[in-house]
C-alpha positions as CSV (number, residue, x, y, z in Angstrom):
1,M,11.4,-0.4,3.1
2,T,15.5,-0.4,3.5
3,T,17.6,-3.6,4.3
4,N,21.2,-3.9,5.4
5,K,22.1,-5.8,2.5
6,P,25.4,-4.5,2.0
7,L,26.8,-2.7,-1.1
8,N,28.7,-5.2,-3.6
9,D,32.1,-3.9,-4.9
10,K,30.1,-2.8,-8.2
11,Q,28.1,-0.1,-6.4
12,I,30.8,1.8,-4.6
13,G,31.5,4.8,-6.8
14,A,34.0,7.7,-5.4
15,S,31.0,9.8,-4.3
16,T,29.5,6.2,-2.2
17,Q,32.7,5.5,-0.8
18,K,33.4,9.4,0.3
19,A,29.8,9.1,2.1
20,M,30.9,5.6,3.8
21,D,33.9,7.0,4.8
22,A,32.7,10.2,6.3
23,G,30.3,7.7,8.3
24,F,27.0,8.0,6.4
25,T,24.6,4.7,5.0
26,V,23.5,4.9,1.2
27,K,22.2,2.4,-0.5
28,N,23.3,4.1,-4.5
29,A,25.0,6.7,-5.9
30,C,21.8,9.2,-5.6
31,Q,21.8,8.8,-1.8
32,A,25.5,9.1,-1.8
33,H,25.5,12.3,-3.5
34,I,22.6,13.7,-1.3
35,V,24.6,13.6,1.8
36,N,28.0,14.6,0.2
37,N,26.4,17.9,-1.0
38,F,23.7,17.8,1.9
39,T,24.8,21.0,3.3
40,Q,23.6,22.8,-0.8
41,L,20.3,22.3,-0.2
42,F,20.3,25.0,2.1
43,N,21.8,27.6,-0.2
44,D,19.3,30.2,-1.2
45,K,20.5,30.8,-4.7
46,F,17.9,30.7,-7.3
47,Y,18.8,29.0,-10.5
48,M,17.2,27.9,-13.4
49,K,19.2,25.8,-16.2
50,E,18.0,25.5,-20.1
51,N,16.6,22.2,-21.2
52,N,19.9,21.8,-23.5
53,K,22.0,23.4,-25.2
54,T,19.8,22.8,-29.0
55,D,16.5,24.3,-26.8
56,R,17.8,27.1,-24.9
57,I,14.4,26.3,-22.8
58,P,14.1,27.6,-19.1
59,V,13.2,24.7,-17.2
60,F,12.2,24.9,-13.2
61,N,12.9,21.2,-11.9
62,L,11.1,19.3,-9.0
63,P,13.2,15.9,-7.5
64,N,10.7,12.4,-8.7
65,I,9.9,10.0,-6.7
66,K,12.9,8.2,-6.9
67,V,14.8,11.0,-5.3
68,Q,12.2,11.4,-2.7
69,V,11.6,7.7,-2.1
70,D,16.1,8.3,-1.8
71,F,16.0,11.7,0.2
72,L,13.6,9.7,3.2
73,Q,15.6,7.1,3.3
74,V,19.2,8.9,4.0
75,V,17.3,11.3,6.7
76,K,16.3,7.8,8.6
77,N,19.5,5.9,8.0
78,N,21.3,9.3,9.0
79,P,19.6,11.0,12.1
80,Q,23.1,12.9,12.1
81,L,22.4,14.8,9.7
82,M,20.5,17.2,11.8
83,E,23.7,18.2,13.0
84,L,24.4,19.8,9.0
85,V,21.5,21.6,9.4
86,P,21.7,24.9,10.1
87,N,20.0,26.3,13.4
88,D,17.8,28.7,11.4
89,K,16.7,26.3,9.1
90,K,15.9,23.0,11.9
91,E,12.2,23.7,11.7
92,Q,12.1,24.4,7.9
93,F,14.1,21.2,7.3
94,E,11.5,19.4,9.9
95,Q,8.3,20.8,8.0
96,F,10.6,19.7,4.6
97,V,10.7,16.2,5.9
98,D,7.2,15.8,6.7
99,Y,5.5,17.5,3.6
100,M,7.8,15.1,1.8
101,K,6.7,12.5,3.6
102,N,3.4,13.5,2.7
103,N,3.4,14.3,-0.7
104,K,4.0,12.2,-3.3
105,M,6.5,13.4,-5.8
106,C,5.2,11.2,-9.0
107,V,1.6,10.6,-8.8
108,N,-0.3,7.4,-11.2
109,C,3.4,6.7,-11.6
110,Q,3.5,2.9,-11.3
111,G,2.6,2.3,-14.8
112,C,5.9,4.1,-16.1
113,K,8.6,3.6,-13.0
114,D,10.6,0.5,-14.8
115,A,11.0,3.0,-18.2
116,C,11.2,6.5,-16.4
117,Y,13.4,9.0,-17.9
118,N,14.1,11.0,-15.2
119,N,15.3,8.2,-13.3
120,K,17.3,7.1,-15.8
121,A,18.8,10.8,-15.7
122,Y,19.3,10.7,-11.9
123,T,21.4,7.6,-12.6
124,Q,23.8,9.6,-15.2
125,Y,23.9,12.6,-13.6
126,P,23.1,11.5,-9.6
127,T,24.1,15.4,-8.5
128,K,20.7,16.7,-10.0
129,A,19.3,15.3,-7.1
130,I,20.1,18.0,-4.6
131,C,19.7,20.5,-6.9
132,D,16.1,19.1,-7.2
133,L,15.5,18.5,-3.5
134,R,16.9,22.7,-2.9
135,Q,14.6,24.4,-5.7
136,L,11.4,22.3,-3.7
137,F,13.0,23.5,-0.6
138,R,12.9,26.9,-1.5
139,V,9.2,26.7,-2.8
140,I,8.2,25.6,0.8
141,E,10.1,28.1,2.8
142,K,9.1,31.2,0.7
143,P,6.5,30.4,-2.5
144,H,6.2,34.2,-3.2
145,V,10.2,35.1,-3.1
146,V,10.4,31.6,-5.7
147,I,7.6,32.9,-8.2
148,G,8.5,36.3,-8.8
149,E,12.0,34.8,-9.4
150,I,10.7,32.0,-12.1
151,V,9.1,35.3,-14.1
152,Q,12.4,37.4,-13.7
153,E,14.3,34.6,-15.0
154,S,11.5,33.7,-17.8
155,I,10.4,37.7,-18.9
156,N,12.0,36.9,-21.9
157,S,11.5,33.3,-22.9
158,K,8.8,32.3,-25.7
159,N,8.4,28.7,-23.7
160,V,9.5,27.8,-20.2
161,R,9.2,24.0,-18.9
162,F,8.0,23.6,-15.3
163,N,9.3,19.7,-13.5
164,G,12.1,18.3,-16.5
165,S,11.5,15.6,-14.0
166,G,9.2,15.3,-10.9
167,E,5.0,16.3,-11.2
168,I,2.5,18.6,-10.0
169,H,2.0,16.3,-7.2
170,N,-0.5,18.8,-5.1
171,E,-2.8,21.9,-4.8
172,F,0.0,24.1,-3.5
173,I,2.8,23.4,-6.7
174,L,-0.5,24.0,-9.1
175,D,-1.5,27.0,-7.7
176,V,2.9,28.4,-7.9
177,Y,2.8,27.2,-11.5
178,T,-0.7,29.2,-12.0
179,R,0.7,32.3,-10.5
180,V,3.5,32.4,-12.4
181,A,1.5,31.8,-15.6
182,K,-0.7,34.8,-15.1
183,A,1.9,37.2,-13.4
184,N,3.6,36.5,-17.0
185,P,0.8,36.0,-20.0
186,T,3.6,36.7,-22.8
187,T,5.3,33.5,-21.9
188,N,4.5,30.0,-22.3
189,Y,5.0,27.7,-19.4
190,Y,4.5,23.5,-20.2
191,T,5.0,20.8,-18.7
192,Y,3.5,17.2,-18.2
193,T,1.2,15.2,-15.4
194,K,-0.1,12.3,-14.0
195,N,-2.1,13.5,-11.4
196,Y,-5.6,13.7,-13.6
197,D,-7.4,14.3,-10.5
198,L,-5.3,17.3,-9.4
199,I,-6.3,19.5,-12.5
200,A,-9.9,17.8,-13.3
201,G,-12.8,20.8,-13.4
202,R,-9.6,23.1,-14.0
203,R,-10.1,26.7,-16.1
204,L,-6.4,26.9,-16.3
205,P,-4.4,30.3,-17.6
206,K,-4.3,30.2,-21.6
207,N,-0.4,30.2,-21.1
208,L,-0.2,26.9,-18.9
209,I,0.0,24.4,-20.5
210,I,-0.6,21.0,-19.2
211,N,0.5,17.4,-21.6
212,I,-1.3,14.8,-20.2
213,S,1.1,11.7,-19.7
214,E,-0.7,8.6,-20.9
215,F,2.2,5.8,-20.7
216,G,-0.1,3.0,-18.9
217,T,-2.3,5.0,-17.2
218,T,-5.2,5.5,-20.0
219,E,-8.2,3.8,-17.9
220,K,-7.4,6.5,-15.8
221,I,-7.2,9.3,-17.9
222,N,-10.9,7.9,-19.3
223,Q,-12.3,7.7,-15.9
224,V,-11.8,12.0,-15.5
225,R,-11.2,13.2,-19.2
226,E,-14.9,14.9,-19.4
227,M,-14.2,17.1,-16.8
228,L,-10.3,18.3,-17.8
229,P,-10.0,21.4,-19.2
230,I,-10.3,21.8,-22.9
231,N,-7.4,21.4,-25.6
232,L,-5.1,19.3,-23.7
233,N,-2.5,17.8,-25.4
234,T,-2.3,14.0,-24.8
235,F,1.7,12.6,-24.3
236,K,1.7,9.0,-25.1
237,A,4.9,6.9,-24.9
238,V,4.8,4.5,-27.1
239,T,7.3,0.9,-28.1
240,S,9.1,1.3,-31.4
241,E,6.8,-1.3,-33.0
242,E,4.5,0.8,-32.1
243,M,6.0,4.3,-33.8
244,V,6.5,2.4,-36.9
245,E,2.8,1.7,-37.2
246,I,2.2,5.6,-36.1
247,K,5.1,6.6,-38.8
248,K,2.6,5.4,-41.1
249,D,-0.3,7.2,-40.7
250,K,-0.1,10.5,-41.9
251,K,-2.4,11.9,-39.5
252,K,-0.5,10.8,-36.5
253,A,2.8,11.3,-38.2
254,K,2.2,15.3,-37.4
255,F,2.6,14.4,-34.0
256,I,5.3,12.8,-33.6
257,C,7.9,14.6,-30.6
258,H,11.5,13.6,-32.4
259,G,13.2,14.6,-29.0
260,E,15.5,17.2,-30.9
261,S,14.7,19.9,-30.1
262,C,11.4,21.9,-28.3
263,S,12.1,25.5,-29.5
264,T,11.4,24.3,-32.7
265,C,8.7,22.0,-32.5
266,G,6.4,23.4,-30.2
267,L,4.1,20.1,-30.3
268,C,3.6,19.9,-26.7
269,T,3.9,23.9,-25.8
270,K,0.5,24.9,-28.0
271,K,-2.7,24.1,-26.7
272,K,-4.6,21.6,-29.7
273,G,-6.2,18.7,-28.0
274,A,-3.9,16.7,-29.8
275,T,-2.0,13.1,-28.8
276,I,1.5,13.7,-29.1
277,Y,3.7,10.4,-29.8
278,C,6.5,9.6,-28.2
279,E,9.1,6.6,-28.6
280,I,10.2,5.4,-25.0
281,H,13.8,5.8,-24.0
């Protein structure tokens, strides 16, 4: 729900001021970057970024629930945006808005929303929002083209990550990822999910590694655990105090994510049925 409460001076940065000067109603920097770069949503150029300079792992990103909420608020509060939509994209844009209204980008996120790593990333790099929105727009508009692009981009990579942010939020996205994995069996594609019901009872390609995110949702996992594909890892975020105790346990200590280099670690890119521990950050 949006409010008409005005922004205070601390909330008005350069991007926010630019959006307001252009006549847009925005509530934060993320919304400002969406309206300031709105036409980029229709840029047809495909891109996959690397996780970071150390990892060198390609990542295919989709927006998370923060960007979903910000985007829908921007569309609701700024009907003049439709004037910026190219004529040949208006129908697709309306379908995109409906998709965003009817599909939750992050499922079962209540337990981790206050400590969400991706929300921090969007706050630090708000221009990321329009990039991730563009990825999703293109997937919805032309899934077969995007599947081919992902395969082509990752054909020489050992590991590729889906969703540095966002989720596998429905059958459609899971099917896209499954088709990519089947088309390129020599690459491991890995991701994380809280959408346990979606993958329960599934037979996944051997090279599609879905790590179960447990933060704040242990009970929900237990409800469907018997139906989950075998040998899937559980990725568990823990407090610094809990991590101290885990490090004392030699067996558990082998499965600690140190957050340094995913390419050399490999815990999340192999199906082991292990619990991987990561300190909340």
